[in-house]
C-alpha positions as CSV (number, residue, x, y, z in Angstrom):
1,M,-25.3,-3.2,18.1
2,T,-22.2,-2.3,16.1
3,L,-21.4,-1.2,12.6
4,Y,-18.0,-2.6,11.4
5,G,-16.2,-1.0,8.5
6,V,-14.2,-3.8,7.1
7,G,-11.3,-3.4,4.6
8,L,-11.1,-6.3,2.3
9,G,-7.6,-5.6,0.9
10,P,-6.7,-5.1,-2.8
11,G,-9.1,-7.7,-4.1
12,D,-7.6,-11.1,-3.5
13,A,-9.8,-13.0,-1.0
14,D,-6.7,-14.5,0.6
15,L,-5.5,-11.0,1.6
16,V,-8.4,-10.2,3.9
17,T,-7.0,-9.9,7.4
18,V,-7.8,-12.5,10.1
19,R,-9.7,-10.0,12.1
20,G,-11.7,-8.9,9.0
21,K,-12.6,-12.5,8.3
22,R,-13.8,-13.1,11.9
23,V,-16.0,-10.0,11.8
24,L,-17.6,-11.0,8.5
25,E,-18.3,-14.5,9.7
26,R,-20.1,-13.3,12.8
27,A,-22.0,-10.3,11.3
28,D,-25.7,-10.7,10.8
29,V,-25.7,-8.7,7.6
30,V,-22.8,-7.7,5.3
31,Y,-23.4,-4.7,3.1
32,S,-21.3,-4.1,0.0
33,P,-21.1,-0.9,-2.2
34,G,-20.1,-2.6,-5.4
35,R,-19.7,-5.8,-7.4
36,L,-16.0,-6.4,-6.7
37,S,-16.2,-6.0,-3.0
38,R,-19.3,-8.2,-3.0
39,T,-17.3,-10.9,-4.8
40,V,-14.5,-10.9,-2.3
41,A,-17.0,-10.9,0.7
42,L,-18.7,-14.0,-0.8
43,E,-15.5,-15.9,-0.4
44,H,-16.0,-15.6,3.4
45,V,-19.8,-15.4,4.0
46,D,-22.9,-17.0,2.5
47,E,-24.8,-15.1,-0.1
48,S,-27.8,-15.0,2.2
49,T,-25.9,-12.7,4.6
50,I,-25.2,-10.1,1.9
51,G,-27.4,-6.9,2.2
52,D,-28.2,-4.6,-0.7
53,L,-27.8,-0.8,-0.6
54,E,-28.6,1.4,-3.6
55,F,-26.1,4.1,-4.7
56,P,-27.1,6.2,-7.8
57,M,-24.4,6.8,-10.5
58,T,-24.5,10.6,-10.4
59,R,-22.4,13.6,-9.4
60,D,-25.5,15.4,-8.1
61,E,-24.5,16.0,-4.5
62,E,-28.1,16.4,-3.3
63,K,-29.0,13.0,-4.7
64,L,-25.9,11.5,-3.2
65,R,-26.7,12.8,0.2
66,S,-30.2,11.5,-0.1
67,A,-28.9,8.0,-1.0
68,W,-26.4,8.0,1.9
69,K,-29.2,9.0,4.3
70,A,-31.3,6.1,3.1
71,A,-28.4,3.7,3.3
72,A,-27.6,4.9,6.9
73,E,-31.3,4.4,7.8
74,E,-31.2,0.8,6.5
75,V,-27.9,0.0,8.3
76,A,-29.1,1.5,11.6
77,S,-32.3,-0.4,11.4
78,T,-30.4,-3.7,11.0
79,A,-27.8,-2.8,13.6
80,A,-30.6,-2.3,16.2
81,D,-30.9,-6.1,16.4
82,G,-27.3,-7.2,15.8
83,D,-24.0,-6.5,14.2
84,V,-23.6,-5.4,10.6
85,A,-20.5,-4.9,8.4
86,F,-19.9,-2.6,5.5
87,V,-17.1,-3.8,3.3
88,T,-14.8,-1.9,0.9
89,L,-11.8,-2.8,-1.1
90,G,-8.5,-1.7,0.4
91,D,-8.8,0.1,3.7
92,P,-12.0,1.8,4.9
93,N,-10.3,5.1,5.5
94,V,-8.2,5.4,2.3
95,Y,-10.1,6.5,-0.8
96,S,-13.1,4.6,0.4
97,T,-16.9,5.0,0.2
98,F,-17.1,4.0,3.8
99,G,-16.2,7.6,4.8
100,H,-19.6,8.8,3.5
101,L,-21.5,6.2,5.6
102,R,-19.4,6.9,8.7
103,R,-20.2,10.6,8.6
104,T,-23.9,10.0,7.8
105,M,-24.2,7.5,10.7
106,A,-22.5,9.9,13.1
107,A,-24.9,12.7,12.1
108,F,-28.2,10.8,12.1
109,H,-27.6,7.6,14.1
110,P,-25.0,8.4,16.8
111,D,-26.3,5.6,19.0
112,V,-24.8,2.9,16.7
113,D,-21.4,1.9,17.8
114,L,-18.7,2.0,15.1
115,E,-15.5,-0.1,14.7
116,I,-13.1,0.0,11.8
117,V,-11.1,-3.1,10.7
118,P,-8.2,-2.0,8.6
119,G,-7.3,-3.7,5.3
120,V,-4.3,-4.0,3.1
121,S,-4.4,-0.8,1.0
122,A,-3.0,-0.4,-2.5
123,V,-0.9,2.4,-0.9
124,T,1.3,-0.4,0.5
125,A,0.5,-3.4,-1.7
126,F,1.9,-1.7,-4.8
127,A,5.4,-1.8,-3.4
128,T,5.4,-5.6,-3.4
129,A,3.5,-5.9,-6.7
130,L,5.9,-3.5,-8.5
131,G,9.1,-4.6,-6.8
132,V,9.6,-1.2,-5.3
133,E,11.4,-0.6,-1.9
134,I,10.5,2.4,0.1
135,E,13.4,2.5,2.5
136,A,13.5,3.9,6.0
137,G,13.5,7.7,6.0
138,A,12.0,8.0,2.5
139,G,9.0,10.2,1.8
140,L,6.1,8.9,-0.3
141,A,3.2,11.2,-1.4
142,L,-0.3,10.0,-2.4
143,R,-1.8,11.8,-5.4
144,E,-4.8,11.3,-7.7
145,A,-4.2,11.3,-11.5
146,A,-7.7,10.9,-13.0
147,G,-8.4,12.2,-16.5
148,G,-4.7,12.3,-17.5
149,A,-3.5,14.5,-14.7
150,S,0.2,14.6,-14.0
151,P,0.8,15.8,-10.4
152,T,4.5,16.7,-9.7
153,G,6.6,17.9,-6.8
154,P,7.5,15.1,-4.4
155,D,10.5,12.8,-5.1
156,R,8.3,9.7,-4.9
157,M,4.5,9.5,-5.6
158,I,1.9,6.8,-5.7
159,L,-0.8,7.8,-8.1
160,F,-4.4,6.5,-7.8
161,K,-7.1,6.5,-10.5
162,V,-4.7,6.6,-13.5
163,T,-7.5,6.5,-16.1
164,D,-5.5,8.0,-19.0
165,A,-2.0,6.6,-18.7
166,P,-0.5,8.0,-21.9
167,A,-1.5,11.6,-21.0
168,T,-0.3,11.2,-17.4
169,H,3.0,9.7,-18.5
170,E,3.7,12.5,-20.9
171,G,3.5,15.1,-18.1
172,L,5.5,13.1,-15.6
173,A,8.3,12.3,-18.1
174,E,8.6,16.0,-19.0
175,A,9.0,16.7,-15.3
176,G,11.8,14.2,-14.9
177,Y,10.0,11.2,-13.4
178,E,10.4,7.5,-14.1
179,V,7.1,5.7,-13.9
180,T,5.9,2.2,-13.4
181,Y,2.2,1.3,-13.8
182,G,0.1,-1.4,-12.1
183,R,-3.4,-2.5,-13.0
184,R,-5.7,-4.7,-10.9
185,L,-2.8,-5.6,-8.5
186,F,-3.7,-8.6,-6.3
187,M,-7.2,-8.7,-7.8
188,E,-8.9,-12.0,-8.8
189,Q,-11.1,-10.1,-11.2
190,G,-9.5,-9.1,-14.5
191,E,-5.9,-9.2,-15.7
192,T,-3.0,-8.0,-13.6
193,V,-0.6,-5.8,-15.5
194,V,2.7,-4.3,-14.4
195,T,4.5,-2.2,-17.1
196,D,6.5,1.0,-17.7
197,D,4.8,1.4,-21.1
198,P,1.7,3.6,-20.8
199,D,0.4,2.5,-24.2
200,A,0.1,-1.0,-22.9
201,I,-2.6,0.2,-20.5
202,A,-4.1,3.0,-22.6
203,E,-7.6,1.5,-22.2
204,R,-9.4,3.2,-19.3
205,D,-9.5,1.2,-16.0
206,Y,-10.3,2.7,-12.6
207,Y,-8.1,0.2,-10.9
208,T,-4.9,1.5,-12.3
209,L,-2.2,3.1,-10.3
210,A,1.4,4.3,-10.9
211,Y,4.6,4.8,-9.0
212,A,6.6,7.8,-10.0
213,E,10.1,8.5,-8.9
214,R,12.5,11.3,-9.9
215,A,15.1,9.9,-12.3
216,D,17.9,11.8,-10.6
217,L,17.0,10.7,-7.1
218,E,20.0,9.2,-5.3
219,V,19.4,6.8,-2.5
220,E,22.1,4.8,-0.7
221,P,21.0,2.8,2.4
222,A,23.6,1.6,4.8
223,T,23.5,-1.9,3.5
224,A,24.2,-0.7,0.0
225,A,27.9,-0.9,1.1
226,F,27.6,-4.7,1.0
227,E,27.3,-4.6,-2.8
228,T,30.5,-2.6,-3.0
229,E,32.2,-5.2,-0.8
230,I,31.0,-8.1,-3.0
231,E,32.3,-6.4,-6.1
232,T,35.8,-6.1,-4.6
233,E,36.0,-9.8,-3.8
234,S,37.9,-12.3,-6.0
235,P,35.8,-13.5,-8.9
236,S,36.9,-17.1,-8.1
237,G,35.4,-16.9,-4.6
238,D,38.4,-18.8,-3.2
239,G,39.9,-15.8,-1.5
240,A,40.3,-12.0,-1.4
241,T,43.0,-9.9,-2.9
242,D,45.5,-8.1,-0.7
243,P,45.0,-4.4,-1.6
244,E,48.8,-3.7,-1.1
245,S,50.5,-6.6,-2.7
246,G,47.8,-7.7,-5.1
247,A,48.3,-11.3,-4.0
248,E,45.3,-13.6,-3.3
249,T,44.8,-14.6,0.3
250,D,43.3,-17.7,1.7
251,A,39.8,-17.0,2.9
252,S,39.8,-19.8,5.5
253,A,43.1,-18.5,7.0
254,T,41.6,-15.0,7.2
255,L,38.6,-16.3,9.2
256,E,40.8,-18.2,11.6
257,T,43.2,-15.4,12.4
258,T,40.8,-12.5,12.4
259,E,40.4,-11.0,15.9
260,P,36.8,-11.4,17.2
261,I,34.6,-8.3,17.4
262,R,34.5,-7.2,21.0
263,P,31.0,-6.4,22.4
264,E,31.9,-2.7,23.0
265,S,33.1,-2.4,19.4
266,R,30.0,-4.1,18.1
267,G,27.7,-1.7,20.0
268,S,29.5,1.3,18.6
269,D,29.3,0.0,15.0
270,L,25.6,-0.8,15.5
271,A,24.8,2.6,16.8
272,D,26.5,4.2,13.8
273,L,24.5,2.0,11.5
274,E,21.2,2.8,13.2
275,R,21.9,6.5,13.0
276,S,22.7,6.2,9.4
277,E,19.3,4.5,8.8
278,A,17.5,7.2,10.9
279,L,16.5,4.6,13.4
280,E,18.6,5.2,16.5
281,G,17.2,3.1,19.3
282,G,14.8,1.5,16.9
283,D,12.6,4.6,16.6
284,W,14.3,7.9,15.8
285,H,12.7,10.4,13.5
286,R,14.7,13.1,11.7
287,D,13.2,16.5,11.1
288,R,11.3,15.7,7.9
289,D,7.8,15.2,6.6
290,W,6.5,11.7,7.0
291,Y,3.7,10.3,4.7
């Protein structure tokens, strides 16, 4: 008897992991804490497999604890005869309701085995959706920006729960950040919006996040040198310009007469490149905080 916490990813049914899909298909009951996660789960299991748990819309901690104890009792009873899954959007351990169930099960039903199946989190999916690259060695902080909050400090931040984008944007802009917003990224429910205009998403939506980066942040990865090399090439593309004489050279002739790179030279150059990317030997960490 096992309880599986299954991350469904950001909301697109196609982004559920292969392992997550297999677990859902063999689970006797699949519990869902909300309408959106239920909709994604139904893309992989029959509706008759879905179990219902009640969670009151309240901030009263005593009522919430009572609800989670009742939910844990229901899950444990079902798990006594088979495997059950509890699904959440994103990853079960990142801003997820699954944490409440996990703690309650551990406290009152420790005999039920637990296994967590990770899912694609908005923490990583945002980079693809917003066209942002978090290069090797960079730091990225996760913050919450509910109610118009404008957290500051780190060079780069991913902000969850941006429910008042104009207010959040005002504070971030004053602190010197450039901000891009994403709403309902990779979600089949609702309209996906990517914008740097906070007024375009002024209407409250829980599934809104933002990427904030200091405007004066300078980043130059090793491969950025390629862009400089391209700019110095001849516009015609037929050849390069001799830096001393200014005369154009034949590219094909240059390729034929260039001395091959010797293995020992190549190894040295590669080692320098790896060190510049903070990845010597494929796994070297500089003294810095990693997020």
